C-alpha positions as CSV (number, residue, x, y, z in Angstrom):
1,M,-9.8,-20.3,13.8
2,P,-7.7,-17.7,11.9
3,P,-5.0,-19.0,9.5
4,T,-1.4,-19.1,10.8
5,P,1.0,-16.9,8.9
6,P,3.8,-18.9,7.1
7,R,7.1,-19.1,8.9
8,S,10.3,-18.0,7.3
9,P,12.2,-20.9,5.5
10,A,14.9,-20.9,8.2
11,S,12.4,-21.8,11.0
12,R,10.5,-24.6,9.1
13,P,11.0,-28.1,10.4
14,A,12.3,-30.7,7.9
15,R,9.6,-31.9,5.5
16,R,8.2,-35.4,5.8
17,P,9.2,-37.8,3.0
18,Q,6.9,-37.4,0.0
19,P,5.8,-40.0,-2.5
20,P,8.0,-40.2,-5.6
21,R,7.2,-37.5,-8.1
22,R,7.7,-37.6,-11.8
23,A,11.1,-36.5,-12.9
24,A,11.4,-32.8,-13.5
25,R,12.2,-31.7,-16.9
26,S,15.8,-30.5,-17.4
27,P,15.8,-26.7,-17.3
28,V,16.3,-25.1,-20.7
29,R,18.8,-22.3,-20.7
30,R,17.1,-19.4,-22.4
31,R,18.1,-15.9,-23.1
32,R,16.9,-13.8,-20.2
33,P,18.1,-10.4,-21.1
34,R,18.0,-7.2,-19.1
35,W,14.9,-5.2,-18.4
36,A,14.6,-1.6,-17.3
37,M,11.6,-2.2,-15.2
38,R,12.0,-2.5,-11.5
39,A,8.2,-2.5,-10.6
40,A,7.2,-5.5,-12.8
41,T,9.1,-8.1,-10.9
42,T,6.9,-7.8,-7.8
43,L,3.6,-8.5,-9.5
44,S,3.3,-12.2,-8.7
45,V,3.9,-11.6,-5.0
46,V,1.6,-8.6,-4.8
47,I,-1.2,-10.2,-6.7
48,L,-1.2,-13.6,-5.0
49,A,-0.8,-12.0,-1.6
50,S,-3.8,-9.8,-2.0
51,A,-6.5,-12.4,-1.7
52,G,-7.5,-15.4,0.3
53,I,-8.2,-18.0,-2.4
54,G,-8.7,-21.8,-2.0
55,H,-5.8,-24.2,-2.2
56,S,-7.1,-25.9,-5.3
57,V,-6.9,-22.7,-7.3
58,V,-3.4,-21.9,-6.2
59,S,-2.2,-25.4,-6.7
60,S,-3.4,-25.3,-10.4
61,L,-1.3,-22.2,-10.9
62,D,1.8,-23.6,-9.3
63,A,2.2,-26.1,-12.1
64,N,2.6,-23.2,-14.6
65,I,5.6,-21.6,-12.9
66,V,9.0,-22.3,-14.6
67,R,11.4,-23.5,-12.0
68,V,15.1,-22.5,-11.5
69,D,17.6,-23.8,-9.0
70,A,18.6,-20.4,-7.7
71,F,20.2,-21.7,-4.5
72,K,22.2,-24.8,-5.8
73,D,25.3,-25.6,-3.7
74,M,25.3,-22.3,-2.0
75,K,27.5,-22.1,1.1
76,N,28.6,-19.5,3.7
77,R,25.3,-17.7,3.4
78,P,24.2,-14.9,5.7
79,Q,22.3,-15.8,8.9
80,A,18.6,-16.0,8.4
81,G,16.6,-13.1,9.9
82,H,13.0,-12.7,10.7
83,G,10.3,-12.4,8.0
84,M,10.8,-13.4,4.4
85,N,13.0,-11.9,1.7
86,V,12.3,-12.3,-2.0
87,L,14.7,-11.3,-4.6
88,L,12.7,-9.8,-7.5
89,V,14.4,-9.7,-10.9
90,G,13.1,-8.4,-14.2
91,T,14.1,-9.1,-17.7
92,D,13.0,-7.7,-21.1
93,G,11.8,-11.1,-22.4
94,R,9.3,-10.5,-25.1
95,D,8.9,-13.8,-26.8
96,R,5.1,-13.7,-26.6
97,V,4.6,-10.1,-27.4
98,S,2.9,-9.6,-30.7
99,E,4.6,-7.7,-33.5
100,A,1.9,-5.0,-33.4
101,E,2.6,-4.5,-29.7
102,R,6.3,-4.3,-30.3
103,R,5.8,-1.5,-32.8
104,R,3.2,0.3,-30.8
105,Y,5.1,0.3,-27.5
106,R,8.5,0.5,-29.1
107,L,9.8,-2.8,-27.7
108,G,12.1,-3.6,-30.6
109,G,15.8,-4.3,-30.5
110,A,17.7,-7.4,-29.5
111,P,17.4,-8.2,-25.8
112,C,20.6,-8.9,-23.9
113,H,21.7,-11.3,-21.2
114,C,21.6,-8.8,-18.3
115,T,19.0,-7.6,-15.9
116,D,18.8,-4.1,-14.5
117,T,15.7,-4.8,-12.4
118,I,16.6,-5.9,-9.0
119,M,14.6,-5.4,-5.8
120,I,14.6,-7.0,-2.4
121,L,11.0,-7.5,-1.1
122,H,10.8,-8.1,2.6
123,I,7.6,-9.4,4.1
124,S,7.5,-8.9,7.9
125,E,7.2,-11.9,10.2
126,D,3.8,-10.8,11.3
127,R,2.8,-10.3,7.7
128,E,1.6,-6.8,8.3
129,R,4.3,-4.8,6.4
130,A,6.1,-5.1,3.1
131,S,9.4,-3.2,2.4
132,V,10.9,-2.9,-1.0
133,V,14.6,-1.8,-1.5
134,S,15.6,-1.1,-5.1
135,L,19.2,-1.8,-6.2
136,P,20.2,0.4,-9.1
137,R,21.3,-1.6,-12.2
138,D,24.7,0.2,-12.4
139,S,25.6,-0.4,-8.8
140,Y,29.2,-1.2,-8.2
141,A,29.3,-4.8,-6.9
142,E,31.8,-7.6,-6.2
143,T,30.9,-11.2,-6.9
144,P,31.9,-14.0,-4.5
145,A,34.1,-16.8,-5.8
146,H,31.9,-19.1,-8.0
147,V,31.8,-21.8,-10.7
148,D,30.8,-21.0,-14.3
149,Q,27.5,-22.6,-15.0
150,L,28.4,-23.6,-18.6
151,S,32.1,-24.4,-18.5
152,G,32.4,-25.6,-14.9
153,R,35.5,-23.4,-14.5
154,P,36.0,-21.7,-11.1
155,H,36.1,-17.9,-11.0
156,H,37.6,-15.7,-8.3
157,G,35.4,-12.9,-7.0
158,H,35.7,-9.7,-9.1
159,P,34.1,-6.3,-9.6
160,L,31.2,-5.7,-12.0
161,K,28.0,-3.8,-12.3
162,I,25.4,-5.7,-10.3
163,N,23.1,-6.2,-13.4
164,A,25.9,-8.1,-15.1
165,A,25.9,-10.9,-12.5
166,Y,22.9,-12.4,-14.3
167,A,24.7,-12.5,-17.6
168,E,27.7,-14.2,-16.0
169,G,26.0,-16.7,-13.7
170,G,22.3,-16.5,-14.0
171,P,19.9,-16.6,-11.0
172,Q,22.5,-18.3,-8.8
173,L,25.2,-15.7,-9.2
174,T,22.7,-12.9,-8.9
175,V,21.4,-14.2,-5.6
176,R,25.0,-14.8,-4.3
177,T,26.2,-11.4,-5.3
178,V,23.2,-9.7,-3.6
179,E,23.7,-11.7,-0.5
180,H,27.5,-10.9,-0.6
181,M,26.8,-7.2,-0.9
182,T,23.9,-6.9,1.6
183,R,24.4,-9.7,4.1
184,V,20.6,-10.3,3.7
185,K,19.6,-13.9,3.3
186,I,17.4,-14.4,0.3
187,D,14.6,-16.9,0.9
188,H,12.9,-16.9,-2.5
189,Y,13.7,-15.9,-6.1
190,L,11.2,-14.5,-8.7
191,E,11.8,-13.4,-12.2
192,V,9.3,-11.7,-14.5
193,D,9.3,-10.4,-18.1
194,F,7.5,-7.9,-20.3
195,T,4.6,-10.2,-21.2
196,S,3.7,-11.0,-17.6
197,F,3.7,-7.3,-16.6
198,M,1.4,-6.2,-19.5
199,R,-1.0,-9.1,-19.2
200,T,-1.3,-8.6,-15.4
201,V,-2.1,-4.9,-15.6
202,D,-4.7,-5.6,-18.3
203,A,-6.3,-8.4,-16.1
204,L,-6.6,-5.9,-13.3
205,G,-8.4,-3.5,-15.6
206,G,-5.6,-0.9,-15.7
207,V,-3.7,1.0,-13.0
208,K,-4.3,4.7,-12.2
209,V,-1.3,7.1,-12.1
210,C,-1.1,10.8,-11.8
211,T,1.4,13.4,-12.8
212,T,1.7,17.2,-12.3
213,R,3.7,17.7,-15.4
214,S,3.8,16.4,-19.0
215,L,5.7,13.1,-19.4
216,K,7.0,12.6,-22.9
217,D,9.8,10.1,-23.9
218,T,10.5,9.6,-27.6
219,Y,12.4,6.4,-26.8
220,T,9.5,4.5,-25.3
221,G,6.7,6.5,-26.9
222,L,5.3,7.6,-23.5
223,D,3.2,10.8,-23.9
224,L,1.1,11.7,-20.8
225,P,-0.2,15.3,-20.2
226,P,-0.6,16.5,-16.7
227,G,-3.4,14.8,-14.8
228,T,-4.7,11.4,-13.8
229,H,-4.6,8.4,-16.2
230,T,-5.6,4.8,-16.1
231,L,-2.9,2.9,-17.9
232,T,-3.4,-0.5,-19.5
233,G,-0.6,-3.0,-20.0
234,G,1.3,-1.5,-22.9
235,A,1.1,2.1,-21.6
236,A,2.0,1.0,-18.1
237,L,5.1,-0.7,-19.6
238,Q,6.0,2.6,-21.3
239,Y,5.6,4.5,-18.0
240,V,7.8,2.2,-15.9
241,R,10.5,1.9,-18.6
242,S,11.0,5.6,-19.5
243,R,14.3,6.9,-18.5
244,H,14.8,9.9,-20.8
245,L,12.2,12.2,-19.2
246,D,14.9,14.2,-17.4
247,A,18.5,14.2,-16.3
248,A,17.4,12.1,-13.3
249,S,17.5,9.2,-15.7
250,D,17.4,5.8,-13.8
251,L,17.0,7.2,-10.4
252,G,13.9,9.2,-11.5
253,R,12.6,6.1,-13.3
254,M,13.0,4.1,-10.1
255,K,10.9,6.6,-8.2
256,R,8.1,6.3,-10.8
257,Q,8.3,2.6,-10.7
258,Q,7.9,2.5,-6.9
259,R,4.9,4.9,-7.2
260,F,3.4,2.7,-9.9
261,L,3.8,-0.4,-7.7
262,A,2.1,1.4,-4.8
263,A,-0.8,2.3,-7.2
264,L,-0.9,-1.3,-8.4
265,V,-1.2,-2.5,-4.8
266,D,-4.0,-0.1,-4.2
267,R,-5.8,-1.3,-7.3
268,A,-5.4,-5.0,-6.3
269,T,-6.4,-4.6,-2.7
270,S,-9.1,-2.0,-2.7
271,S,-11.2,-3.0,-5.7
272,G,-12.3,-6.4,-4.5
273,L,-11.4,-7.9,-7.9
274,L,-9.2,-10.5,-6.3
275,L,-11.9,-11.8,-3.9
276,N,-13.7,-13.3,-6.9
277,P,-12.0,-16.7,-7.4
278,L,-12.6,-16.6,-11.2
279,K,-11.1,-13.1,-11.5
280,F,-8.3,-14.1,-9.2
281,R,-7.5,-17.0,-11.4
282,D,-7.4,-14.8,-14.5
283,V,-5.1,-12.3,-12.8
284,A,-2.8,-14.9,-11.3
285,R,-2.5,-16.7,-14.6
286,A,-1.5,-13.5,-16.3
287,A,1.1,-12.8,-13.5
288,L,2.5,-16.3,-13.4
289,G,2.4,-17.0,-17.1
290,S,6.0,-15.8,-17.6
291,V,7.4,-16.1,-14.1
292,R,10.5,-18.2,-13.1
293,A,10.8,-19.0,-9.5
294,D,12.9,-21.1,-7.1
295,R,11.8,-24.7,-6.5
296,D,10.5,-24.1,-3.0
297,F,8.2,-21.2,-3.9
298,G,5.0,-23.2,-4.5
299,A,1.4,-23.5,-3.7
300,D,1.8,-23.6,0.1
301,E,3.8,-20.4,0.1
302,L,1.4,-18.6,-2.2
303,L,-1.6,-19.7,-0.2
304,G,0.0,-18.8,3.1
305,L,0.9,-15.3,1.9
306,G,-2.6,-14.8,0.5
307,R,-4.3,-15.7,3.8
308,A,-1.9,-13.8,6.0
309,M,-2.0,-10.6,3.9
310,R,-5.7,-10.2,3.2
311,T,-5.6,-6.8,4.8
312,F,-2.5,-5.7,2.9
313,S,-2.7,-2.1,1.7
314,P,-0.6,0.7,0.3
315,A,-0.3,2.2,3.8
316,S,1.5,-1.0,5.0
317,S,4.1,-0.9,2.2
318,E,7.3,1.2,2.0
319,F,9.8,1.8,-0.8
320,T,13.3,3.1,-0.9
321,T,16.5,2.9,-2.9
322,V,19.9,1.8,-1.5
323,P,21.8,5.0,-0.5
324,I,24.3,6.1,-3.2
325,G,27.6,7.6,-2.0
326,E,29.3,8.3,-5.3
327,M,27.7,8.7,-8.8
328,G,29.9,8.2,-11.8
329,H,32.5,6.0,-10.0
330,V,34.7,4.9,-12.8
331,V,36.1,1.4,-12.7
332,K,38.6,0.2,-15.4
333,G,37.1,-2.3,-17.7
334,I,33.6,-1.7,-16.3
335,G,32.9,2.0,-16.9
336,S,30.8,4.4,-14.8
337,T,29.1,2.9,-11.8
338,L,27.1,3.9,-8.7
339,K,28.9,3.3,-5.5
340,W,26.8,2.7,-2.4
341,D,27.2,4.7,0.8
342,T,28.5,1.9,2.8
343,A,27.4,3.1,6.3
344,K,23.9,4.2,5.3
345,A,23.3,1.2,3.1
346,E,24.3,-1.1,6.0
347,R,21.7,0.6,8.2
348,V,19.0,-0.2,5.6
349,F,20.0,-3.8,5.2
350,R,20.3,-4.2,9.0
351,L,16.7,-3.1,9.3
352,L,15.7,-5.8,6.8
353,R,17.6,-8.4,8.8
354,E,16.0,-7.2,12.1
355,D,12.5,-7.0,10.5
356,K,12.1,-3.3,11.4
357,P,10.5,-0.5,9.3
358,L,12.8,1.2,6.9
359,A,11.6,4.6,8.0
360,T,13.9,4.3,11.0
361,A,17.0,3.9,8.8
362,A,18.3,7.4,9.5
363,P,17.3,10.6,11.2
364,A,15.8,13.3,9.0
365,P,18.4,15.5,7.3
366,P,18.7,19.1,8.3
367,A,16.5,21.6,6.5
368,P,18.1,22.6,3.2
369,V,18.8,26.1,2.1
370,A,16.6,25.5,-1.0
371,S,14.7,22.4,-2.1
372,V,14.6,21.6,-5.8
373,E,12.9,18.9,-7.9
374,V,16.1,17.2,-9.2
375,P,19.1,16.7,-6.9
376,P,22.2,18.6,-8.1
377,Q,24.1,15.3,-8.2
378,E,22.0,14.3,-11.1
379,I,22.6,17.4,-13.2
380,S,25.5,17.8,-15.6
381,V,26.7,21.3,-16.3
382,Q,29.1,22.9,-18.7
383,V,30.2,26.5,-17.7
384,E,31.1,29.2,-20.2
385,N,32.6,32.6,-19.3
386,G,30.5,35.3,-21.0
387,T,32.5,38.2,-19.4
388,P,36.0,39.6,-19.8
389,T,36.8,38.7,-16.2
390,P,39.5,36.0,-16.3
391,G,38.9,32.9,-14.1
392,L,35.2,33.7,-13.5
393,A,34.0,30.5,-15.2
394,K,36.5,28.4,-13.3
395,R,35.2,29.9,-10.1
396,V,31.6,29.1,-11.0
397,D,32.5,25.6,-12.1
398,R,34.2,25.0,-8.8
399,E,31.4,26.3,-6.7
400,L,28.8,24.4,-8.6
401,A,30.8,21.2,-8.1
402,A,31.1,22.0,-4.4
403,T,27.3,22.3,-4.2
404,G,26.9,18.9,-5.7
405,F,26.3,19.6,-9.4
406,R,28.2,17.4,-12.0
407,A,30.3,20.2,-13.4
408,T,32.7,19.2,-16.1
409,G,35.7,20.8,-14.5
410,R,36.6,22.2,-17.9
411,P,35.1,25.7,-18.3
412,I,35.5,27.4,-21.6
413,P,35.1,31.0,-23.0
414,A,31.7,31.9,-24.5
415,P,31.5,33.2,-28.1
416,D,30.0,36.4,-26.7
417,R,32.2,38.0,-23.9
418,A,29.7,40.8,-23.2
419,V,26.9,38.9,-21.5
420,T,25.2,40.9,-18.8
421,R,22.8,38.3,-17.4
422,T,23.7,34.7,-16.6
423,V,21.9,32.3,-18.9
424,I,21.1,28.6,-18.4
425,S,20.6,26.9,-21.8
426,Y,18.8,23.6,-21.7
427,D,17.0,21.0,-23.8
428,P,13.3,21.2,-23.0
429,R,13.3,17.5,-22.1
430,W,15.4,18.5,-19.1
431,D,13.3,21.4,-17.9
432,R,13.1,20.2,-14.3
433,S,16.9,20.1,-14.1
434,A,17.1,23.6,-15.6
435,R,14.7,24.9,-12.9
436,S,16.8,23.2,-10.2
437,L,20.0,24.7,-11.5
438,S,18.4,28.2,-11.7
439,A,17.7,28.0,-8.0
440,A,21.4,27.8,-7.4
441,L,22.1,30.7,-9.7
442,P,19.7,33.5,-8.5
443,G,18.7,35.9,-11.2
444,S,19.7,33.7,-14.1
445,A,17.6,33.4,-17.2
446,L,16.4,30.1,-18.7
447,R,16.8,29.6,-22.5
448,P,15.4,26.4,-24.1
449,V,17.5,24.9,-26.8
450,P,16.0,21.8,-28.4
451,G,18.5,19.1,-29.1
452,L,21.1,20.3,-26.6
453,G,21.0,17.0,-24.7
454,P,21.3,16.2,-21.0
455,T,24.2,18.6,-20.2
456,L,23.0,22.0,-19.3
457,K,25.1,25.1,-20.3
458,V,25.7,28.0,-18.0
459,T,26.9,31.2,-19.7
460,V,28.1,33.4,-16.8
461,G,27.2,37.1,-17.1
462,T,28.4,40.2,-15.3
463,D,25.4,39.9,-12.9
464,F,26.8,36.8,-11.3
465,R,27.2,37.1,-7.5
466,E,27.1,33.6,-5.9
467,V,26.2,29.9,-6.2
468,R,23.5,29.0,-3.6
469,K,23.4,25.7,-1.9
470,V,20.4,23.5,-2.9
471,R,19.2,20.1,-2.1
472,G,17.0,17.8,-4.0
473,A,13.5,17.0,-2.9
474,T,14.2,13.5,-4.1
475,P,17.1,11.6,-2.6
476,G,20.5,12.3,-3.8
477,P,23.8,10.4,-3.1
478,G,23.9,9.2,0.5
479,E,20.2,9.7,1.0
480,S,17.6,7.0,1.4
481,R,14.1,8.5,1.6
482,V,11.5,6.0,2.4
483,V,8.2,6.4,0.6
484,R,5.0,4.8,2.0
485,G,2.7,3.3,-0.5
486,D,-0.2,5.6,0.5
487,E,1.8,8.7,-0.4
488,V,0.5,8.3,-4.0
489,D,-2.7,10.3,-4.1
490,C,-4.5,10.7,-7.5
491,S,-7.7,12.0,-6.0
């Protein structure tokens, strides 16, 4: 008789009284700083859900999970929907990373008390689909009223960046803030750090990724030429952490992390590695070695997911990012934030509540005039007037802003006022952004200037005629492209 998929927490009957258990150890408050790695937090769910392994193996792993009371005294929660929702949080904890690994993979620096890795993983009620929604770390958020965990003092709700909720109130305030912003009830909480990510990738024998262009980030040490690569733990960590590859910054990094997760799912489910109980044990120990989870996420949940999702594959997974309505939304005392597109974000979260595929979130946008690699909303531009025509730079600045580029609004005269051809000066690290900008300025020349930084410079020449409308091939503000896991093809 086939196993019965686990029911969502809201539909479970009350548990029978259990024999007394030994008293749980008092949780130790540890520094759980922020981590720029959205993919890593899903590892324990993906790995454990990829194989049907006996209860005895899973039960032995359950004892190694550090428990947190992520739902203590929570009231006025959203109504439970269908399926299961897991809040996946990543930190840059590195206590068990060796000094050699810290130097090699550039993991130095003091960790902080924030997390910028937040995802909602939705497992459908029939256990045939997994949907992942990434919440950018700089998202503008508002906390509900809450009580400080250390001082016991009550706090009114207030605005902050969503990644700061962890620093202020730990897992509890993080869960409450996400529920407050999305109206999606969170059933389980999982938190993973650097060590767990690296050890899990190594236990799987590496994960294959592919790139059509060179990826080089001096901050993380990532250096991948075009082609297909099998990344082991440390190199995989560099890949998912890199955010200085282009002006796309965090949004570009989130896309790579989602693609890495899809590749990891493919590796875990297609290789047969996890059907070997001993191999499964090794991989699961690596994944769970640094995991913190809520008290109800235990052996029964792990085993039920594993049995129900034996046929889980990249084709049955989908990834998206919450739609952004305004980038660079400045809030006093907080700084620059990303403000969600309220209507489009609500459509995404409603689909999670209703247990429907994310691909139905919105109709396809109309065909753009020109499609570019990097959305104009992610490209900063300084305009200079290289001609004697007064007001020309101001016009170009205004038209670029109207097209979506992040123009400074402060055009300046160029040192040379006899420029005949419009020139785009750019740092070679932001070459994709330069190509995207050149599509909006037909006939312009590209001039690499090492060290220029993320802001591109347009020197307007006498050949200027127009600014053409362009649209990013990757989602820009207000867009929410859904990527299926099997879109990643490294063959």
